C-alpha positions in Angstrom: 41.1 -57.2 -25.9 39.0 -54.5 -27.2 36.1 -56.2 -25.1 38.5 -56.2 -22.0 39.5 -52.6 -22.6 35.9 -51.5 -22.7 34.9 -53.3 -19.5 38.0 -52.2 -17.7 37.4 -48.3 -18.9 36.0 -46.4 -16.0 32.3 -45.7 -16.2 31.4 -42.0 -16.8 30.3 -40.0 -13.7 26.7 -39.5 -13.4 25.4 -36.0 -14.6 24.9 -33.6 -11.8 21.5 -33.0 -10.5 20.2 -29.7 -11.0 20.3 -27.2 -8.4 16.5 -27.5 -7.8 16.8 -31.4 -7.3 19.6 -30.9 -4.9 17.8 -28.5 -2.9 14.8 -30.8 -2.8 16.8 -33.9 -1.9 18.7 -31.9 0.8 15.8 -29.9 2.2 12.6 -32.0 1.1 11.1 -31.4 4.7 11.1 -27.4 4.2 9.7 -27.6 0.7 6.9 -29.9 2.1 6.1 -27.2 4.9 6.2 -24.5 2.3 4.0 -25.9 -0.3 0.5 -25.2 1.3 1.6 -21.6 1.6 2.6 -21.4 -1.9 -0.7 -23.1 -2.9 -2.8 -21.0 -0.9 -0.9 -17.8 -2.2 -1.4 -19.1 -5.9 -5.1 -19.5 -5.5 -5.7 -16.3 -3.4 -3.0 -13.8 -5.0 -1.5 -15.1 -8.3 -4.9 -16.5 -10.0 -6.6 -13.1 -9.3 -3.7 -11.2 -10.3 -3.3 -13.0 -13.9 -7.4 -12.8 -14.3 -7.1 -9.1 -13.4 -4.3 -8.4 -15.7 -6.6 -10.4 -18.6 -9.7 -8.5 -17.9 -8.0 -5.2 -18.3 -7.6 -6.1 -22.0 -11.3 -6.9 -22.4 -14.6 -4.7 -22.1 -15.9 -6.6 -19.4 -18.8 -5.1 -17.7 -21.8 -5.9 -15.6 -23.9 -5.9 -18.8 -21.9 -8.3 -21.0 -20.1 -10.6 -18.2 -22.8 -13.4 -19.2 -21.8 -15.1 -22.5 -25.3 -16.8 -22.3 -28.7 -15.2 -21.4 -31.4 -17.4 -20.3 -35.0 -16.0 -19.8 -38.2 -17.7 -18.7 -40.7 -18.7 -21.3 -44.5 -18.8 -21.0 -44.6 -22.4 -20.4 -42.5 -22.0 -17.4 -39.0 -23.3 -18.8 -36.1 -21.2 -19.7 -34.9 -20.2 -23.2 -31.0 -19.5 -23.5 -29.3 -17.7 -26.3 -25.8 -16.7 -26.8 -25.5 -12.9 -25.5 -24.8 -10.6 -28.6 -22.8 -8.2 -26.3 -20.7 -10.4 -24.7 -17.1 -9.2 -23.5 -14.5 -8.9 -26.0 -10.8 -8.8 -26.2 -10.2 -4.9 -26.8 -6.5 -4.8 -26.4 -5.0 -1.7 -24.6 -8.2 0.3 -25.3 -8.8 0.7 -21.7 -5.5 2.0 -21.0 -5.5 4.5 -23.8 -9.2 5.7 -22.6 -8.0 6.0 -18.8 -4.9 7.7 -19.6 -6.1 10.2 -22.2 -8.9 11.3 -19.8 -11.7 9.8 -22.1 -13.1 7.8 -19.3 -12.6 8.4 -15.6 -10.2 11.1 -14.1 -7.0 9.4 -13.8 -4.8 12.4 -13.9 -6.7 14.3 -11.2 -6.8 11.0 -9.0 -3.0 10.5 -9.7 -2.0 14.0 -8.4 -4.3 13.6 -5.4 -2.7 9.9 -4.8 0.8 11.6 -5.0 0.3 14.7 -2.6 -1.9 12.4 -0.3 0.9 9.8 -0.1 3.9 12.1 0.3 2.1 14.1 2.8 1.1 11.4 5.1 4.3 9.4 4.8 6.3 12.6 5.7 4.2 13.5 8.8 4.1 9.9 9.8 7.8 9.6 9.6 8.8 13.1 11.2 6.3 13.0 14.1 6.7 9.5 14.6 10.9 10.1 14.8 10.0 13.0 17.4 8.0 11.0 19.7 10.4 7.9 19.3 13.4 10.1 20.4 11.4 11.5 23.3 10.3 7.9 24.5 13.6 6.5 24.2 14.8 8.7 27.1 14.2 8.2 30.8 11.3 9.9 31.9 8.4 9.5 34.6 5.4 7.5 33.2 7.1 6.5 30.1 5.4 3.3 29.9 2.0 4.8 30.0 2.8 7.5 27.2 3.9 4.5 24.9 0.6 2.9 25.7 -1.5 5.9 25.0 0.4 7.0 22.0 -0.1 3.3 20.5 -4.1 3.6 21.3 -4.8 5.1 17.5 -2.9 2.2 16.0 -5.6 -0.2 17.9 -8.7 1.7 16.4 -10.1 0.5 13.3 -9.7 2.4 10.4 -13.3 3.1 9.5 -14.3 4.1 13.3 -11.3 6.8 13.2 -12.6 8.0 9.8 -16.1 8.7 11.2 -14.9 10.0 14.5 -12.5 12.8 12.4 -15.4 13.3 10.0 -17.4 14.4 12.7 -14.6 16.8 14.2 -14.5 18.3 10.8 -18.4 18.5 10.3 -19.1 22.2 9.3 -22.0 22.8 11.3 -21.3 20.7 14.5 -17.6 19.8 14.6 -15.4 20.7 17.3 -12.7 22.2 14.9 -15.0 24.8 13.2 -16.3 25.5 17.1 -12.7 26.2 18.1 -12.1 28.6 15.0 -15.3 30.3 16.1 -14.2 30.8 19.5 -11.0 32.4 18.5 -12.8 34.9 16.1 -12.3 33.0 12.9 -14.9 32.1 10.4 -15.8 28.3 10.1 -14.7 26.3 7.1 -16.7 24.2 4.8 -14.2 21.5 5.0 -15.7 19.1 2.4 -16.6 21.8 -0.3 -13.1 22.4 -1.4 -10.5 19.9 -3.1 -7.4 20.9 -0.9 -9.4 21.4 2.7 -11.1 18.1 2.0 -7.6 16.5 1.3 -6.2 18.2 4.5 -8.9 16.4 6.7 -8.2 13.2 5.2 -4.5 13.4 5.7 -5.0 14.6 9.3 -7.0 11.5 10.0 -4.4 9.2 8.5 -1.6 10.9 10.1 -3.3 10.2 13.3 -3.7 6.5 12.4 -0.3 6.2 11.1 2.1 7.7 13.4 2.0 5.0 15.9 3.5 2.5 13.7 6.4 4.7 12.7 6.8 5.6 16.3 7.1 2.0 17.4 9.3 1.0 14.6 11.6 3.8 14.9 11.8 3.4 18.8 12.9 -0.3 18.1 15.8 1.1 15.8 16.7 3.7 18.3 17.2 1.0 20.9 19.5 -1.0 18.7 22.0 1.9 18.5 24.9 1.1 20.7 25.0 3.7 23.5 28.9 3.6 23.1 28.6 5.8 20.2 26.7 8.6 21.9 29.1 8.6 24.8 32.0 8.7 22.3 30.3 11.5 20.6 29.6 13.5 23.8 33.4 13.2 24.9 34.3 14.6 21.6 32.4 17.6 22.4 29.6 17.1 19.9 26.2 19.0 20.5 22.8 17.2 21.0 21.9 18.2 17.3 25.5 16.9 16.1 24.6 13.7 18.0 21.4 13.3 16.5 22.5 14.0 12.9 25.6 11.8 13.1 24.8 9.1 15.3 20.8 8.7 15.6 20.2 9.3 11.9 22.7 6.9 10.2 21.8 4.2 12.9 18.1 4.4 11.8 18.9 4.2 8.1 17.9 0.4 8.0 14.8 0.8 9.8 13.9 4.3 8.2 14.1 2.7 4.5 12.1 -0.2 5.5 9.0 1.6 7.2 9.2 4.5 4.3 8.8 1.9 1.7 6.0 0.1 3.6 4.3 3.3 4.6 4.3 4.6 1.2 2.7 1.4 -0.4 0.4 1.3 2.2 -0.9 5.1 2.2 -0.8 4.9 -1.8 -3.6 1.9 -1.2 -5.3 3.4 1.7 -9.0 3.3 0.7 -11.3 3.9 3.6 -9.9 7.2 5.1 -10.7 8.9 1.6 -14.0 6.7 1.3 -15.3 7.6 4.6 -13.7 11.0 5.4 -14.3 12.9 2.0 -16.5 10.5 0.2 -14.7 12.1 -3.1 -16.5 15.6 -2.2 -16.6 17.8 -3.6 -17.8 16.0 -7.0 -14.8 13.5 -7.0 -12.0 16.4 -6.5 -10.7 14.3 -3.6 -10.7 10.7 -5.1 -7.5 8.7 -5.2 -6.5 5.9 -7.6 -7.8 3.3 -5.4 -11.3 4.8 -4.8 -11.5 5.6 -8.5 -11.1 1.8 -9.1 -13.6 1.0 -6.4 -16.2 3.5 -8.0 -15.8 1.7 -11.6 -16.4 -1.6 -10.3 -19.2 -1.1 -7.8 -21.2 2.1 -8.7 -23.5 2.6 -11.8 -23.0 0.2 -14.6 -20.1 -1.7 -12.9 -17.0 -1.7 -15.4 -15.1 -4.5 -14.1 -12.4 -4.1 -17.1 -11.9 -0.5 -16.3 -11.5 -1.3 -12.5 -8.9 -4.1 -13.5 -7.1 -1.4 -15.5 -6.7 0.9 -12.5 -5.5 -2.1 -10.5 -3.0 -2.9 -12.9 -1.5 0.6 -13.3 -1.5 1.2 -9.4 0.5 -2.2 -9.2 2.9 -0.9 -12.1 3.5 2.5 -10.3 4.3 0.7 -7.0 6.5 -1.7 -8.6 8.2 1.2 -10.3 8.7 3.3 -7.3 10.0 0.2 -5.2 12.7 -0.6 -7.9 13.9 3.0 -8.1 13.7 3.2 -4.3 15.8 0.3 -4.2 18.3 1.2 -6.7 18.7 4.6 -4.6 19.5 2.7 -1.6 21.8 0.4 -3.1 23.6 3.4 -4.8 24.1 4.9 -1.2 25.4 1.6 0.0 22.3 0.3 2.0 21.4 -3.3 1.5 17.8 -3.7 1.0 
């Protein structure tokens, strides 16, 4: 009977497959389509990122990047031997040297980066918002104005940088010529830190406003017109309608474009590099140009450049996390 009871007992149900396995069984075609993208991102993004983080903990430079040195002999062959100065693991020495100012000018570049980013994003958003509100109204030649205002967005960054550098040229620039015509003295724009940053900010604002304008214009067109009609019937002034209807309606778009604009501007290399070139004496450098000069000028210090990169990534991650928490606390879904 024991054997019959054992036979008659119901078999235990198989263990439930894991969530990943169930997802793969149900959506295998989606996984198959995503897999090539994951592989490409892993090769082009993840592997260089891991390698860069590792290099920031070494003393890798142009002089010690080869573990084996080969020299030609008199017989025409090559004699190879181990490089006595090959790169070694040094822990956090690069971070300590950079943050204490022993190497590089991190805090000057960090201050410039913050000023540069805040000023550019502020003017990008405010000017873009004003233009978007204007173009959202019915007017003659509205389509033409939209096309003309988008033109700066289509111009390559380095072309715009060279054009604005010519405008700010101390001797031949149109801006100094205009100052002279109204009775003011010409300005040596690139001989002073803040005037150099001002020139770079003007260039980047001209380039970045069209993106903000287009994004905000799309947000404005998604706000129901019934809200404006109801506010107008309640006696709201244009400013009250703007403050209580337009701005709240633009919050989802604004939160996204401000975050993207901050990240892009923080890492905006060509404008600083081509407009100011770091003049005077590196006083207008930002973090990304500092990383470039560490990696590609003089004795190329790849480990120091990697340290710059890790710190830039860390700062942006901290900002994005704090920004997201702030929006979440205000009830915004991001």
